mmJSON file of the N, C-alpha and C atoms, coordinates in Angstrom:
{"data_MODEL":{"atom_site":{
"group_PDB":["ATOM","ATOM","ATOM","ATOM","ATOM","ATOM","ATOM","ATOM","ATOM","ATOM","ATOM","ATOM","ATOM","ATOM","ATOM","ATOM","ATOM","ATOM","ATOM","ATOM","ATOM","ATOM","ATOM","ATOM","ATOM","ATOM","ATOM","ATOM","ATOM","ATOM","ATOM","ATOM","ATOM","ATOM","ATOM","ATOM","ATOM","ATOM","ATOM","ATOM","ATOM","ATOM","ATOM","ATOM","ATOM","ATOM","ATOM","ATOM","ATOM","ATOM","ATOM","ATOM","ATOM","ATOM","ATOM","ATOM","ATOM","ATOM","ATOM","ATOM","ATOM","ATOM","ATOM","ATOM","ATOM","ATOM","ATOM","ATOM","ATOM","ATOM","ATOM","ATOM","ATOM","ATOM","ATOM","ATOM","ATOM","ATOM","ATOM","ATOM","ATOM","ATOM","ATOM","ATOM","ATOM","ATOM","ATOM","ATOM","ATOM","ATOM","ATOM","ATOM","ATOM","ATOM","ATOM","ATOM","ATOM","ATOM","ATOM","ATOM","ATOM","ATOM","ATOM","ATOM","ATOM","ATOM","ATOM","ATOM","ATOM","ATOM","ATOM","ATOM","ATOM","ATOM","ATOM","ATOM","ATOM","ATOM","ATOM","ATOM","ATOM","ATOM","ATOM","ATOM","ATOM","ATOM","ATOM","ATOM","ATOM","ATOM","ATOM","ATOM","ATOM","ATOM","ATOM","ATOM","ATOM","ATOM","ATOM","ATOM","ATOM","ATOM","ATOM","ATOM","ATOM","ATOM","ATOM","ATOM","ATOM","ATOM","ATOM","ATOM","ATOM","ATOM","ATOM","ATOM","ATOM","ATOM","ATOM","ATOM","ATOM","ATOM","ATOM","ATOM","ATOM","ATOM","ATOM","ATOM","ATOM","ATOM","ATOM","ATOM","ATOM","ATOM","ATOM","ATOM","ATOM","ATOM","ATOM","ATOM","ATOM","ATOM","ATOM","ATOM","ATOM","ATOM","ATOM","ATOM","ATOM","ATOM","ATOM","ATOM"],
"id":[1,2,3,4,5,6,7,8,9,10,11,12,13,14,15,16,17,18,19,20,21,22,23,24,25,26,27,28,29,30,31,32,33,34,35,36,37,38,39,40,41,42,43,44,45,46,47,48,49,50,51,52,53,54,55,56,57,58,59,60,61,62,63,64,65,66,67,68,69,70,71,72,73,74,75,76,77,78,79,80,81,82,83,84,85,86,87,88,89,90,91,92,93,94,95,96,97,98,99,100,101,102,103,104,105,106,107,108,109,110,111,112,113,114,115,116,117,118,119,120,121,122,123,124,125,126,127,128,129,130,131,132,133,134,135,136,137,138,139,140,141,142,143,144,145,146,147,148,149,150,151,152,153,154,155,156,157,158,159,160,161,162,163,164,165,166,167,168,169,170,171,172,173,174,175,176,177,178,179,180,181,182,183,184,185,186,187,188,189,190,191,192],
"type_symbol":["N","C","C","N","C","C","N","C","C","N","C","C","N","C","C","N","C","C","N","C","C","N","C","C","N","C","C","N","C","C","N","C","C","N","C","C","N","C","C","N","C","C","N","C","C","N","C","C","N","C","C","N","C","C","N","C","C","N","C","C","N","C","C","N","C","C","N","C","C","N","C","C","N","C","C","N","C","C","N","C","C","N","C","C","N","C","C","N","C","C","N","C","C","N","C","C","N","C","C","N","C","C","N","C","C","N","C","C","N","C","C","N","C","C","N","C","C","N","C","C","N","C","C","N","C","C","N","C","C","N","C","C","N","C","C","N","C","C","N","C","C","N","C","C","N","C","C","N","C","C","N","C","C","N","C","C","N","C","C","N","C","C","N","C","C","N","C","C","N","C","C","N","C","C","N","C","C","N","C","C","N","C","C","N","C","C","N","C","C","N","C","C"],
"label_atom_id":["N","CA","C","N","CA","C","N","CA","C","N","CA","C","N","CA","C","N","CA","C","N","CA","C","N","CA","C","N","CA","C","N","CA","C","N","CA","C","N","CA","C","N","CA","C","N","CA","C","N","CA","C","N","CA","C","N","CA","C","N","CA","C","N","CA","C","N","CA","C","N","CA","C","N","CA","C","N","CA","C","N","CA","C","N","CA","C","N","CA","C","N","CA","C","N","CA","C","N","CA","C","N","CA","C","N","CA","C","N","CA","C","N","CA","C","N","CA","C","N","CA","C","N","CA","C","N","CA","C","N","CA","C","N","CA","C","N","CA","C","N","CA","C","N","CA","C","N","CA","C","N","CA","C","N","CA","C","N","CA","C","N","CA","C","N","CA","C","N","CA","C","N","CA","C","N","CA","C","N","CA","C","N","CA","C","N","CA","C","N","CA","C","N","CA","C","N","CA","C","N","CA","C","N","CA","C","N","CA","C","N","CA","C","N","CA","C","N","CA","C","N","CA","C"],
"label_alt_id":[null,null,null,null,null,null,null,null,null,null,null,null,null,null,null,null,null,null,null,null,null,null,null,null,null,null,null,null,null,null,null,null,null,null,null,null,null,null,null,null,null,null,null,null,null,null,null,null,null,null,null,null,null,null,null,null,null,null,null,null,null,null,null,null,null,null,null,null,null,null,null,null,null,null,null,null,null,null,null,null,null,null,null,null,null,null,null,null,null,null,null,null,null,null,null,null,null,null,null,null,null,null,null,null,null,null,null,null,null,null,null,null,null,null,null,null,null,null,null,null,null,null,null,null,null,null,null,null,null,null,null,null,null,null,null,null,null,null,null,null,null,null,null,null,null,null,null,null,null,null,null,null,null,null,null,null,null,null,null,null,null,null,null,null,null,null,null,null,null,null,null,null,null,null,null,null,null,null,null,null,null,null,null,null,null,null,null,null,null,null,null,null],
"label_comp_id":["MET","MET","MET","VAL","VAL","VAL","THR","THR","THR","ASP","ASP","ASP","TRP","TRP","TRP","ILE","ILE","ILE","THR","THR","THR","ASN","ASN","ASN","LYS","LYS","LYS","ILE","ILE","ILE","LYS","LYS","LYS","SER","SER","SER","GLY","GLY","GLY","ILE","ILE","ILE","THR","THR","THR","ASP","ASP","ASP","ILE","ILE","ILE","ILE","ILE","ILE","ALA","ALA","ALA","ASP","ASP","ASP","TYR","TYR","TYR","ILE","ILE","ILE","THR","THR","THR","ALA","ALA","ALA","PHE","PHE","PHE","PRO","PRO","PRO","ILE","ILE","ILE","LEU","LEU","LEU","ILE","ILE","ILE","GLY","GLY","GLY","VAL","VAL","VAL","SER","SER","SER","ILE","ILE","ILE","GLY","GLY","GLY","VAL","VAL","VAL","TYR","TYR","TYR","ALA","ALA","ALA","LEU","LEU","LEU","CYS","CYS","CYS","SER","SER","SER","MET","MET","MET","PHE","PHE","PHE","SER","SER","SER","LYS","LYS","LYS","SER","SER","SER","PHE","PHE","PHE","ALA","ALA","ALA","LYS","LYS","LYS","LEU","LEU","LEU","ALA","ALA","ALA","VAL","VAL","VAL","ILE","ILE","ILE","ILE","ILE","ILE","VAL","VAL","VAL","PHE","PHE","PHE","GLY","GLY","GLY","TYR","TYR","TYR","GLY","GLY","GLY","LEU","LEU","LEU","LEU","LEU","LEU","VAL","VAL","VAL","VAL","VAL","VAL","ILE","ILE","ILE","PHE","PHE","PHE"],
"label_asym_id":["A","A","A","A","A","A","A","A","A","A","A","A","A","A","A","A","A","A","A","A","A","A","A","A","A","A","A","A","A","A","A","A","A","A","A","A","A","A","A","A","A","A","A","A","A","A","A","A","A","A","A","A","A","A","A","A","A","A","A","A","A","A","A","A","A","A","A","A","A","A","A","A","A","A","A","A","A","A","A","A","A","A","A","A","A","A","A","A","A","A","A","A","A","A","A","A","A","A","A","A","A","A","A","A","A","A","A","A","A","A","A","A","A","A","A","A","A","A","A","A","A","A","A","A","A","A","A","A","A","A","A","A","A","A","A","A","A","A","A","A","A","A","A","A","A","A","A","A","A","A","A","A","A","A","A","A","A","A","A","A","A","A","A","A","A","A","A","A","A","A","A","A","A","A","A","A","A","A","A","A","A","A","A","A","A","A","A","A","A","A","A","A"],
"label_entity_id":["1","1","1","1","1","1","1","1","1","1","1","1","1","1","1","1","1","1","1","1","1","1","1","1","1","1","1","1","1","1","1","1","1","1","1","1","1","1","1","1","1","1","1","1","1","1","1","1","1","1","1","1","1","1","1","1","1","1","1","1","1","1","1","1","1","1","1","1","1","1","1","1","1","1","1","1","1","1","1","1","1","1","1","1","1","1","1","1","1","1","1","1","1","1","1","1","1","1","1","1","1","1","1","1","1","1","1","1","1","1","1","1","1","1","1","1","1","1","1","1","1","1","1","1","1","1","1","1","1","1","1","1","1","1","1","1","1","1","1","1","1","1","1","1","1","1","1","1","1","1","1","1","1","1","1","1","1","1","1","1","1","1","1","1","1","1","1","1","1","1","1","1","1","1","1","1","1","1","1","1","1","1","1","1","1","1","1","1","1","1","1","1"],
"label_seq_id":[1,1,1,2,2,2,3,3,3,4,4,4,5,5,5,6,6,6,7,7,7,8,8,8,9,9,9,10,10,10,11,11,11,12,12,12,13,13,13,14,14,14,15,15,15,16,16,16,17,17,17,18,18,18,19,19,19,20,20,20,21,21,21,22,22,22,23,23,23,24,24,24,25,25,25,26,26,26,27,27,27,28,28,28,29,29,29,30,30,30,31,31,31,32,32,32,33,33,33,34,34,34,35,35,35,36,36,36,37,37,37,38,38,38,39,39,39,40,40,40,41,41,41,42,42,42,43,43,43,44,44,44,45,45,45,46,46,46,47,47,47,48,48,48,49,49,49,50,50,50,51,51,51,52,52,52,53,53,53,54,54,54,55,55,55,56,56,56,57,57,57,58,58,58,59,59,59,60,60,60,61,61,61,62,62,62,63,63,63,64,64,64],
"pdbx_PDB_ins_code":[null,null,null,null,null,null,null,null,null,null,null,null,null,null,null,null,null,null,null,null,null,null,null,null,null,null,null,null,null,null,null,null,null,null,null,null,null,null,null,null,null,null,null,null,null,null,null,null,null,null,null,null,null,null,null,null,null,null,null,null,null,null,null,null,null,null,null,null,null,null,null,null,null,null,null,null,null,null,null,null,null,null,null,null,null,null,null,null,null,null,null,null,null,null,null,null,null,null,null,null,null,null,null,null,null,null,null,null,null,null,null,null,null,null,null,null,null,null,null,null,null,null,null,null,null,null,null,null,null,null,null,null,null,null,null,null,null,null,null,null,null,null,null,null,null,null,null,null,null,null,null,null,null,null,null,null,null,null,null,null,null,null,null,null,null,null,null,null,null,null,null,null,null,null,null,null,null,null,null,null,null,null,null,null,null,null,null,null,null,null,null,null],
"Cartn_x":[0.456,-0.066,0.922,1.958,2.763,3.393,4.458,4.871,4.084,2.736,2.053,2.274,1.762,1.758,2.999,3.773,5.264,5.306,5.12,5.484,4.689,3.41,2.463,3.019,3.438,4.074,5.524,6.18,7.133,6.88,5.77,5.484,4.663,4.066,3.373,4.42,5.1,6.255,7.272,7.603,8.374,7.865,6.069,5.621,5.475,5.276,5.394,6.377,7.466,8.803,9.058,8.684,8.611,7.643,6.66,5.827,6.352,6.648,7.473,8.533,9.624,10.699,10.297,8.976,8.971,8.296,7.235,6.376,7.896,8.967,10.044,11.113,10.979,11.719,12.092,11.172,11.228,11.96,11.828,12.816,14.002,14.293,15.495,16.103,15.498,15.99,16.581,15.741,16.182,17.412,17.125,18.232,19.643,19.561,20.794,21.031,20.347,21.161,21.494,21.143,22.072,22.97,23.106,24.388,25.285,25.083,25.998,26.385,25.465,26.022,26.857,26.842,27.606,28.838,28.981,30.028,30.721,30.431,31.046,32.168,31.822,32.826,34.176,34.372,35.325,36.081,35.11,35.452,34.339,34.557,33.494,33.336,34.241,33.939,33.369,33.868,33.459,31.447,31.466,29.893,29.009,29.689,28.937,28.807,29.888,29.625,28.739,28.454,27.673,26.151,26.125,24.633,24.309,25.532,24.897,24.639,25.357,25.072,23.74,23.572,22.012,20.792,20.957,20.061,20.101,21.295,21.498,20.965,21.181,20.423,18.858,18.299,16.806,16.291,16.953,16.629,16.367,17.593,17.694,16.26,16.326,15.1,13.939,13.668,12.266,12.259,13.355,13.162,12.971,13.593,13.42,12.626],
"Cartn_y":[-1.08,0.223,1.329,0.92,2.679,2.636,1.576,1.252,2.036,1.392,1.947,3.472,3.83,5.539,5.972,5.715,6.22,6.022,4.995,4.662,5.492,5.685,6.965,8.109,8.636,10.171,10.276,9.213,9.388,9.376,8.587,8.709,9.664,10.312,11.799,12.909,12.795,14.051,13.821,12.469,12.328,12.971,12.628,13.126,14.953,15.354,16.751,17.416,16.765,17.487,17.212,16.363,15.85,16.705,17.17,18.099,19.449,19.924,20.984,21.307,20.577,20.251,20.607,19.931,19.824,21.317,21.945,23.437,24.53,24.074,25.029,24.958,23.666,23.229,24.476,25.213,26.041,27.25,27.871,29.055,28.566,27.393,26.885,26.771,26.591,26.297,27.595,28.917,30.089,30.827,30.482,30.607,30.234,29.052,28.207,28.628,28.884,29.673,30.846,32.115,32.925,32.767,31.762,31.515,30.776,29.935,29.695,30.593,31.553,32.619,33.578,33.738,34.733,34.171,32.631,32.059,31.175,31.25,30.712,32.001,33.221,34.048,33.869,33.431,32.818,31.601,30.482,29.046,28.347,27.581,26.823,25.2,24.908,24.044,24.402,25.531,26.524,26.48,27.051,27.279,25.897,24.737,23.381,23.08,23.466,23.248,24.14,25.195,26.613,26.12,25.503,24.957,23.921,22.826,21.498,22.522,23.407,24.054,24.667,25.473,26.059,25.05,23.826,22.726,22.139,21.665,21.556,22.413,24.13,24.696,24.913,24.812,24.534,23.218,22.19,21.016,21.312,21.748,22.415,23.144,24.3,25.186,24.299,23.41,22.855,21.684,21.227,20.145,21.273,22.397,22.965,24.243],
"Cartn_z":[-0.091,-0.123,-0.147,0.843,1.13,-0.127,-0.816,-2.037,-3.282,-3.254,-4.455,-4.08,-3.181,-2.828,-3.409,-3.055,-3.195,-4.786,-5.43,-6.866,-7.874,-7.233,-7.633,-8.041,-6.959,-6.573,-7.551,-7.846,-8.554,-9.764,-10.652,-11.783,-11.882,-11.287,-11.659,-11.676,-10.702,-10.513,-11.774,-12.354,-13.487,-14.778,-14.962,-15.997,-15.839,-14.684,-14.588,-15.185,-14.867,-15.576,-16.455,-17.348,-18.692,-19.501,-18.977,-19.534,-19.356,-18.492,-18.185,-19.159,-19.043,-20.064,-21.485,-21.909,-23.417,-23.279,-22.479,-22.44,-23.04,-22.229,-22.004,-23.385,-24.019,-24.934,-26.067,-26.826,-27.645,-27.189,-26.05,-25.553,-25.263,-24.768,-24.756,-26.095,-26.936,-28.281,-28.925,-28.548,-29.003,-28.085,-27.084,-25.994,-26.818,-26.862,-27.462,-28.512,-29.763,-30.965,-30.526,-29.748,-29.294,-28.896,-27.56,-27.07,-28.045,-28.917,-30.014,-30.68,-31.084,-32.302,-31.652,-30.212,-29.584,-29.233,-28.317,-28.444,-29.702,-30.571,-31.971,-32.419,-31.701,-32.39,-31.644,-30.642,-30.117,-30.323,-29.79,-30.369,-30.601,-31.703,-32.113,-30.94,-30.353,-29.434,-28.21,-27.827,-26.621,-26.84,-28.122,-28.523,-28.216,-28.751,-28.286,-27.145,-26.546,-25.065,-24.208,-24.775,-24.258,-24.39,-25.609,-25.68,-25.013,-24.604,-23.72,-22.173,-21.661,-20.651,-20.617,-21.826,-21.704,-21.748,-22.035,-21.946,-20.572,-19.975,-18.574,-17.418,-17.586,-16.664,-17.05,-18.089,-18.361,-18.015,-17.704,-16.885,-15.512,-15.108,-13.618,-13.401,-13.986,-13.532,-13.573,-14.542,-14.521,-13.581,-13.431,-11.902,-10.574,-10.584,-9.13,-9.264],
"occupancy":[1.0,1.0,1.0,1.0,1.0,1.0,1.0,1.0,1.0,1.0,1.0,1.0,1.0,1.0,1.0,1.0,1.0,1.0,1.0,1.0,1.0,1.0,1.0,1.0,1.0,1.0,1.0,1.0,1.0,1.0,1.0,1.0,1.0,1.0,1.0,1.0,1.0,1.0,1.0,1.0,1.0,1.0,1.0,1.0,1.0,1.0,1.0,1.0,1.0,1.0,1.0,1.0,1.0,1.0,1.0,1.0,1.0,1.0,1.0,1.0,1.0,1.0,1.0,1.0,1.0,1.0,1.0,1.0,1.0,1.0,1.0,1.0,1.0,1.0,1.0,1.0,1.0,1.0,1.0,1.0,1.0,1.0,1.0,1.0,1.0,1.0,1.0,1.0,1.0,1.0,1.0,1.0,1.0,1.0,1.0,1.0,1.0,1.0,1.0,1.0,1.0,1.0,1.0,1.0,1.0,1.0,1.0,1.0,1.0,1.0,1.0,1.0,1.0,1.0,1.0,1.0,1.0,1.0,1.0,1.0,1.0,1.0,1.0,1.0,1.0,1.0,1.0,1.0,1.0,1.0,1.0,1.0,1.0,1.0,1.0,1.0,1.0,1.0,1.0,1.0,1.0,1.0,1.0,1.0,1.0,1.0,1.0,1.0,1.0,1.0,1.0,1.0,1.0,1.0,1.0,1.0,1.0,1.0,1.0,1.0,1.0,1.0,1.0,1.0,1.0,1.0,1.0,1.0,1.0,1.0,1.0,1.0,1.0,1.0,1.0,1.0,1.0,1.0,1.0,1.0,1.0,1.0,1.0,1.0,1.0,1.0,1.0,1.0,1.0,1.0,1.0,1.0],
"B_iso_or_equiv":[0.0,0.0,0.0,0.0,0.0,0.0,0.0,0.0,0.0,0.0,0.0,0.0,0.0,0.0,0.0,0.0,0.0,0.0,0.0,0.0,0.0,0.0,0.0,0.0,0.0,0.0,0.0,0.0,0.0,0.0,0.0,0.0,0.0,0.0,0.0,0.0,0.0,0.0,0.0,0.0,0.0,0.0,0.0,0.0,0.0,0.0,0.0,0.0,0.0,0.0,0.0,0.0,0.0,0.0,0.0,0.0,0.0,0.0,0.0,0.0,0.0,0.0,0.0,0.0,0.0,0.0,0.0,0.0,0.0,0.0,0.0,0.0,0.0,0.0,0.0,0.0,0.0,0.0,0.0,0.0,0.0,0.0,0.0,0.0,0.0,0.0,0.0,0.0,0.0,0.0,0.0,0.0,0.0,0.0,0.0,0.0,0.0,0.0,0.0,0.0,0.0,0.0,0.0,0.0,0.0,0.0,0.0,0.0,0.0,0.0,0.0,0.0,0.0,0.0,0.0,0.0,0.0,0.0,0.0,0.0,0.0,0.0,0.0,0.0,0.0,0.0,0.0,0.0,0.0,0.0,0.0,0.0,0.0,0.0,0.0,0.0,0.0,0.0,0.0,0.0,0.0,0.0,0.0,0.0,0.0,0.0,0.0,0.0,0.0,0.0,0.0,0.0,0.0,0.0,0.0,0.0,0.0,0.0,0.0,0.0,0.0,0.0,0.0,0.0,0.0,0.0,0.0,0.0,0.0,0.0,0.0,0.0,0.0,0.0,0.0,0.0,0.0,0.0,0.0,0.0,0.0,0.0,0.0,0.0,0.0,0.0,0.0,0.0,0.0,0.0,0.0,0.0],
"pdbx_formal_charge":[null,null,null,null,null,null,null,null,null,null,null,null,null,null,null,null,null,null,null,null,null,null,null,null,null,null,null,null,null,null,null,null,null,null,null,null,null,null,null,null,null,null,null,null,null,null,null,null,null,null,null,null,null,null,null,null,null,null,null,null,null,null,null,null,null,null,null,null,null,null,null,null,null,null,null,null,null,null,null,null,null,null,null,null,null,null,null,null,null,null,null,null,null,null,null,null,null,null,null,null,null,null,null,null,null,null,null,null,null,null,null,null,null,null,null,null,null,null,null,null,null,null,null,null,null,null,null,null,null,null,null,null,null,null,null,null,null,null,null,null,null,null,null,null,null,null,null,null,null,null,null,null,null,null,null,null,null,null,null,null,null,null,null,null,null,null,null,null,null,null,null,null,null,null,null,null,null,null,null,null,null,null,null,null,null,null,null,null,null,null,null,null],
"auth_seq_id":[1,1,1,2,2,2,3,3,3,4,4,4,5,5,5,6,6,6,7,7,7,8,8,8,9,9,9,10,10,10,11,11,11,12,12,12,13,13,13,14,14,14,15,15,15,16,16,16,17,17,17,18,18,18,19,19,19,20,20,20,21,21,21,22,22,22,23,23,23,24,24,24,25,25,25,26,26,26,27,27,27,28,28,28,29,29,29,30,30,30,31,31,31,32,32,32,33,33,33,34,34,34,35,35,35,36,36,36,37,37,37,38,38,38,39,39,39,40,40,40,41,41,41,42,42,42,43,43,43,44,44,44,45,45,45,46,46,46,47,47,47,48,48,48,49,49,49,50,50,50,51,51,51,52,52,52,53,53,53,54,54,54,55,55,55,56,56,56,57,57,57,58,58,58,59,59,59,60,60,60,61,61,61,62,62,62,63,63,63,64,64,64],
"auth_comp_id":["MET","MET","MET","VAL","VAL","VAL","THR","THR","THR","ASP","ASP","ASP","TRP","TRP","TRP","ILE","ILE","ILE","THR","THR","THR","ASN","ASN","ASN","LYS","LYS","LYS","ILE","ILE","ILE","LYS","LYS","LYS","SER","SER","SER","GLY","GLY","GLY","ILE","ILE","ILE","THR","THR","THR","ASP","ASP","ASP","ILE","ILE","ILE","ILE","ILE","ILE","ALA","ALA","ALA","ASP","ASP","ASP","TYR","TYR","TYR","ILE","ILE","ILE","THR","THR","THR","ALA","ALA","ALA","PHE","PHE","PHE","PRO","PRO","PRO","ILE","ILE","ILE","LEU","LEU","LEU","ILE","ILE","ILE","GLY","GLY","GLY","VAL","VAL","VAL","SER","SER","SER","ILE","ILE","ILE","GLY","GLY","GLY","VAL","VAL","VAL","TYR","TYR","TYR","ALA","ALA","ALA","LEU","LEU","LEU","CYS","CYS","CYS","SER","SER","SER","MET","MET","MET","PHE","PHE","PHE","SER","SER","SER","LYS","LYS","LYS","SER","SER","SER","PHE","PHE","PHE","ALA","ALA","ALA","LYS","LYS","LYS","LEU","LEU","LEU","ALA","ALA","ALA","VAL","VAL","VAL","ILE","ILE","ILE","ILE","ILE","ILE","VAL","VAL","VAL","PHE","PHE","PHE","GLY","GLY","GLY","TYR","TYR","TYR","GLY","GLY","GLY","LEU","LEU","LEU","LEU","LEU","LEU","VAL","VAL","VAL","VAL","VAL","VAL","ILE","ILE","ILE","PHE","PHE","PHE"],
"auth_asym_id":["A","A","A","A","A","A","A","A","A","A","A","A","A","A","A","A","A","A","A","A","A","A","A","A","A","A","A","A","A","A","A","A","A","A","A","A","A","A","A","A","A","A","A","A","A","A","A","A","A","A","A","A","A","A","A","A","A","A","A","A","A","A","A","A","A","A","A","A","A","A","A","A","A","A","A","A","A","A","A","A","A","A","A","A","A","A","A","A","A","A","A","A","A","A","A","A","A","A","A","A","A","A","A","A","A","A","A","A","A","A","A","A","A","A","A","A","A","A","A","A","A","A","A","A","A","A","A","A","A","A","A","A","A","A","A","A","A","A","A","A","A","A","A","A","A","A","A","A","A","A","A","A","A","A","A","A","A","A","A","A","A","A","A","A","A","A","A","A","A","A","A","A","A","A","A","A","A","A","A","A","A","A","A","A","A","A","A","A","A","A","A","A"],
"auth_atom_id":["N","CA","C","N","CA","C","N","CA","C","N","CA","C","N","CA","C","N","CA","C","N","CA","C","N","CA","C","N","CA","C","N","CA","C","N","CA","C","N","CA","C","N","CA","C","N","CA","C","N","CA","C","N","CA","C","N","CA","C","N","CA","C","N","CA","C","N","CA","C","N","CA","C","N","CA","C","N","CA","C","N","CA","C","N","CA","C","N","CA","C","N","CA","C","N","CA","C","N","CA","C","N","CA","C","N","CA","C","N","CA","C","N","CA","C","N","CA","C","N","CA","C","N","CA","C","N","CA","C","N","CA","C","N","CA","C","N","CA","C","N","CA","C","N","CA","C","N","CA","C","N","CA","C","N","CA","C","N","CA","C","N","CA","C","N","CA","C","N","CA","C","N","CA","C","N","CA","C","N","CA","C","N","CA","C","N","CA","C","N","CA","C","N","CA","C","N","CA","C","N","CA","C","N","CA","C","N","CA","C","N","CA","C","N","CA","C","N","CA","C","N","CA","C"],
"pdbx_PDB_model_num":[1,1,1,1,1,1,1,1,1,1,1,1,1,1,1,1,1,1,1,1,1,1,1,1,1,1,1,1,1,1,1,1,1,1,1,1,1,1,1,1,1,1,1,1,1,1,1,1,1,1,1,1,1,1,1,1,1,1,1,1,1,1,1,1,1,1,1,1,1,1,1,1,1,1,1,1,1,1,1,1,1,1,1,1,1,1,1,1,1,1,1,1,1,1,1,1,1,1,1,1,1,1,1,1,1,1,1,1,1,1,1,1,1,1,1,1,1,1,1,1,1,1,1,1,1,1,1,1,1,1,1,1,1,1,1,1,1,1,1,1,1,1,1,1,1,1,1,1,1,1,1,1,1,1,1,1,1,1,1,1,1,1,1,1,1,1,1,1,1,1,1,1,1,1,1,1,1,1,1,1,1,1,1,1,1,1,1,1,1,1,1,1]
}}}
């Protein structure tokens, strides 16, 4: 009984996080394009890393 309650809470939390991330995805794409354009003036490899960091930061914002 308790384990069912815990698993239901975890499942509903994961679906909420995924739904929020999908909602924020277009904004993250726009921001990552701008970050890539800005950082690619200095270094292409740094620009790719910066885009990964943008999506990681977006995931953290959605989770917390």
